[in-house]
C-alpha positions as CSV (number, residue, x, y, z in Angstrom):
1,M,0.2,0.1,0.4
2,K,1.3,3.4,-1.2
3,Y,0.7,6.2,1.4
4,N,-1.5,9.4,0.4
5,G,-1.4,12.5,2.4
6,K,-4.3,13.6,0.8
7,V,-6.2,11.2,2.2
8,L,-4.6,11.2,5.6
9,A,-6.0,15.0,5.8
10,M,-9.2,14.1,4.4
11,V,-9.3,11.8,7.7
12,I,-8.0,14.3,9.9
13,R,-10.2,16.9,8.5
14,E,-13.6,15.1,8.6
15,R,-12.4,13.7,12.3
16,R,-12.2,17.8,13.5
17,L,-15.7,18.5,12.1
18,Q,-17.3,15.7,13.9
19,L,-15.8,17.0,17.1
20,N,-16.8,20.4,16.0
21,Y,-13.5,21.9,16.5
22,S,-12.2,24.5,14.7
23,Q,-8.5,24.6,12.7
24,D,-7.2,27.7,15.4
25,Y,-8.3,25.0,18.2
26,V,-6.6,22.2,16.5
27,A,-4.1,24.0,15.7
28,G,-3.3,25.7,19.2
29,R,-3.0,21.9,20.4
30,L,-0.5,21.1,17.9
31,E,1.5,24.4,18.7
32,M,1.2,25.7,15.5
33,S,-0.7,28.0,13.5
34,Q,-4.0,28.4,11.9
35,N,-2.7,28.6,8.7
36,A,0.2,25.7,8.8
37,Y,-2.2,23.6,9.9
38,S,-4.7,24.9,7.3
39,K,-1.9,23.3,5.1
40,M,-1.3,20.2,6.9
41,E,-5.6,19.8,6.9
42,L,-5.5,19.9,3.4
43,G,-2.4,17.8,2.7
44,Q,0.2,20.6,1.2
45,T,2.4,19.5,4.5
46,G,3.8,16.7,6.1
47,I,2.7,15.5,9.1
48,T,6.0,14.4,12.1
49,L,5.1,11.8,14.1
50,G,5.0,14.0,17.2
51,K,2.6,16.0,15.9
52,F,0.4,12.9,14.7
53,I,0.2,11.5,18.5
54,V,-0.7,15.1,19.7
55,L,-3.0,15.5,16.7
56,C,-4.7,12.0,17.9
57,E,-5.2,13.3,21.4
58,A,-6.6,16.8,20.2
59,L,-9.0,14.7,18.5
60,E,-9.5,12.1,21.0
61,I,-9.0,9.1,18.9
62,N,-6.1,6.5,19.1
63,M,-3.7,6.5,16.2
64,V,-4.7,3.0,15.4
65,D,-7.9,3.8,14.8
66,L,-7.0,6.6,12.9
67,L,-4.7,5.0,10.9
68,A,-7.8,2.1,10.4
69,L,-9.8,5.3,9.0
70,Y,-7.1,6.5,6.5
71,R,-6.5,2.6,5.5
72,Q,-10.8,2.5,5.0
73,N,-10.6,5.6,2.9
74,L,-7.3,4.6,1.0
75,A,-9.2,1.3,-0.4
76,Q,-12.1,3.6,-1.0
77,K,-10.0,6.1,-3.4
78,P,-10.8,5.3,-7.2
79,G,-8.1,4.6,-9.4
């Protein structure tokens, strides 16, 4: 399976929206600007493991579950 940052970004965005959290709130939890977070959520920039761990905490989901959502969405992506 090939990594797809856009799919991971989509899963992260969907989870944030489920919780009704703003980008500004999550960015603050990650100690980054809202603009930098937005780029990450759009898949324009990558995410480090450290940020991923904190992000999962901020989004109230464990890493395994978030990665499972990523895999499900990756499998559904056409092409």
